[in-house]
N, C-alpha and C positions, 0 to 999 in steps of 0.2 A: 293750773294743772296742765301738764304736758301730755301729749298723746302717747299712746302705746304703739310701738312699731314692731311688726312681726315680719321677719324675712324668711321666705320659703324658696329653696333652690333645689335643683336636681336635673337630671338628664331628661331627654325626650321620653315620654311615656313612663316617667318614674312615679307618677301619682301626686305630683306637687300641686296641681290645680285642684284635684279632689280633696286633698288634705286642707288646702287653703279655704276651700268652700265650707268644709266641715268646721274648721276653726271659726270662720266668720259667722256661720249659722249659730254656733254655740254662744255667741255674745248676747243673743236673746232679743235684739232689736232689729229694726229694718237695716238692710244692707244696700249700699251702692256698689254695683259692680262696674268698675272703671276699666273698660276694654280698650286695648291699644291696637288690635288687629285691623288690617285693611284687606279688603277683598280684591286682590289683583287678578284672580282667576276663578274658574268655576269650583275647583276643589276647595279653595279658601272660602268662597261664598257658602258652600255646603257646610263646612266646618263651623263657621260663625253661626249659621242658622241652628245647627245642632247644639252648640254651646248655649245659645239663647233659650232654646226650648228645654234644656236640662236645668236651668236655674230655677230655684224655688219661687213660687208665686209670692208677690209682694216685694221682691228684690227690684231695685231701681237700676236700670242699665244706662250707663252714659258711655258712649263711644267717642273716644278722643285719641287720635293717633299721635298728636304732636304736643299740644299745650297741656300736658299732663299735670304739671305743678298747679296751674290755675284751676283745672278741673277738680283736683283733690281739695284745694283750698275752698272751693265753692260747694263741695258736697254737703247735702243737708242731713245726711244720716250720721249716726255716731260711729258706725262701722263702714269702712270702705275696703273693698278687695280690688287691688290693681293687678290685672293680669294682661300683659306682663311687661316687665322691664326690658326683656330681650327684644320684643317687637318694637317697643318704643325707641330703643337705641337704634335699631335698624331703620326705623322710619326717619329719625333725625339724621342719620347718615345719608339716606337717600335724598333728603332735602338739602344736602350739601353742608350741613353743620360741621364745624371743626370739633376736634377732640376736646379742646378747652371749653367750647360752648356746651357740649354735651355734659361735661362734668359740672359746669356751672348750673345747668338745668337740673342735674341730679341734686346738687346742693339746695336749690330752690324747692325741689320736691321734698327733700328731707326736712327742711324748715317748715313747710306746710304741714307735714305729718306730725311734727313735734308740737306745733302751735295748736292744732285742732284738738278738741276734746274727743276722746274715743279711740278706737282701734283702727290702724291702717295695716293691712296685710299686703305685702309686696311679694309677687311671684316672679321668678326669673329662671333662666336656664344656666346651669353650670356648664361652661364651655371649655374649661381648662383641663379636662380629663382626657381629651382626644389628642390626636397627632397634630403637629404643627401644620396649619393649612398651606396649600401649595401656591396661593396667590396673595398679593399684597392687600387686596380689599378684605378677604377673609381673615387674614392675620390682624388687620386693623380692627375689624369687628370683634374678634376674640379678645384683643387687648383692651379696647374701650369698654366692652361689656364686663370684662374682668375687673377693671377699675371701678366701674359703676357698682358692681356687686360688692366689691370690698368696702366702698363707702357706705352702702346701704346696710350691709351686715354689721359694720362697726357701729352705726347709729341705731341699730335695732335693740329692742329690749329682749326679744326672743328670736332665735334663728334655728332653722331646721333644714337638714339635708334629707331629701327623699331618695331612696334607692329601692327599686322593686316594690313600691307601694308602702315601704316602711320608713317612718320618720326617725332620724337620728338627731337628737338635740345637740346643737352646736353651742348654744348658750341660752340661758333662761329656764323656763319651766318645761319639764318633760311632758309630752302629750302623746304617749304611746297609745292611749285609749281612743284617740280620734280615729 
């Protein structure tokens, strides 16, 4: 039996994380929250603390900014919510990883999601709706994350785009009731 992969994308403050959390909670079992954020400043430390306190009791939090495929493969719960691919790609870029390596890591992540039994919910930012960035690093980030998102969406069973808190089903089962 292969795993069920759910892809959730949207812009900043679109409601994608809240939707993904509701989706994960509805699976009925314990959830591993695989967090990729790193606290480089006070505002991010506060944001991470707020997110931790908002998670339901009984959810297991695993913070892993880089080795996400391995963390997913070793998760002990049937449901894993990975939030988010966007920060993971940024973290890998800050580590000096090449585009090819990041895409290879994405392929490993997707293999881990398909092999494991259960549900893997992948949250990401849609960065292709904005203007072309004015610097090379930002353009590279937009391009690499776009390629990662395309691979993850293609490999998913269900895919949703969140806009203003409302889910649009891109493929799979409509979940307007979440």
